[in-house]
C-alpha positions in Angstrom: 21.2 79.4 -45.3 22.4 75.8 -44.7 24.6 74.3 -47.3 24.6 70.7 -48.4 28.1 70.4 -46.9 26.8 71.6 -43.5 23.9 69.2 -43.6 26.2 66.4 -44.4 28.5 67.3 -41.5 25.4 67.4 -39.2 24.4 63.9 -40.4 28.0 62.6 -39.9 28.1 64.1 -36.3 24.8 62.5 -35.5 25.9 59.1 -36.8 29.1 59.3 -34.9 27.3 60.3 -31.7 25.0 57.4 -32.0 28.0 55.1 -32.1 29.3 56.3 -28.7 29.0 54.0 -25.7 27.5 56.8 -23.6 24.9 57.7 -26.2 21.5 57.8 -24.6 19.1 60.1 -26.4 16.0 61.4 -24.9 14.4 62.1 -28.3 15.1 62.0 -32.0 18.6 63.4 -32.8 18.7 66.6 -34.9 21.1 69.4 -35.4 19.5 71.1 -32.4 20.1 68.2 -30.1 22.3 69.1 -27.1 25.2 66.8 -26.4 24.7 66.7 -22.6 21.0 67.1 -22.0 19.6 65.3 -25.1 22.3 62.8 -26.0 23.7 61.9 -22.6 27.3 62.8 -23.6 29.1 64.3 -20.6 32.3 66.3 -20.6 34.6 63.3 -20.4 32.8 61.5 -23.2 32.9 64.7 -25.2 36.7 64.7 -25.1 36.6 61.1 -26.6 34.1 62.3 -29.1 36.2 65.2 -30.2 39.2 62.9 -30.7 37.1 60.6 -32.8 35.9 63.5 -34.9 39.5 64.8 -35.3 40.6 61.4 -36.6 37.6 61.0 -38.9 38.1 64.4 -40.5 42.0 64.5 -40.2 41.8 67.9 -38.3 42.8 69.4 -35.0 39.8 71.1 -33.3 40.7 74.2 -31.3 40.0 73.5 -27.6 38.5 77.0 -27.1 36.0 76.3 -29.9 34.9 73.1 -28.2 33.9 75.0 -25.0 31.3 76.8 -27.0 29.8 73.7 -28.5 26.4 72.8 -27.1 24.5 71.2 -30.0 25.2 68.9 -32.9 24.8 71.9 -35.2 27.5 73.8 -33.2 29.9 70.9 -33.7 29.2 70.8 -37.4 30.0 74.5 -37.6 33.3 74.0 -35.7 34.3 71.2 -38.0 33.4 73.2 -41.1 35.4 76.2 -39.9 38.4 74.0 -39.1 38.2 72.2 -42.5 38.1 75.6 -44.3 40.7 77.4 -42.2 
């Protein structure tokens, strides 16, 4: 079951991804959107994006967790887990 908090995190991640210079979606952005294939965010841009997220949420995201992130929803889950750690 998705919580309101998770939905808000997904919305925030989407908004922040849309503000990236390398953002080039192939379709409407959702929680299932993949950073590389759907949003055009490559590995180098992902590093910048993670730093931006860390500043926005005042957290440090574990690098190992980032390697598993493929979708917007995955990123929201990592942020949520980090915020609640």
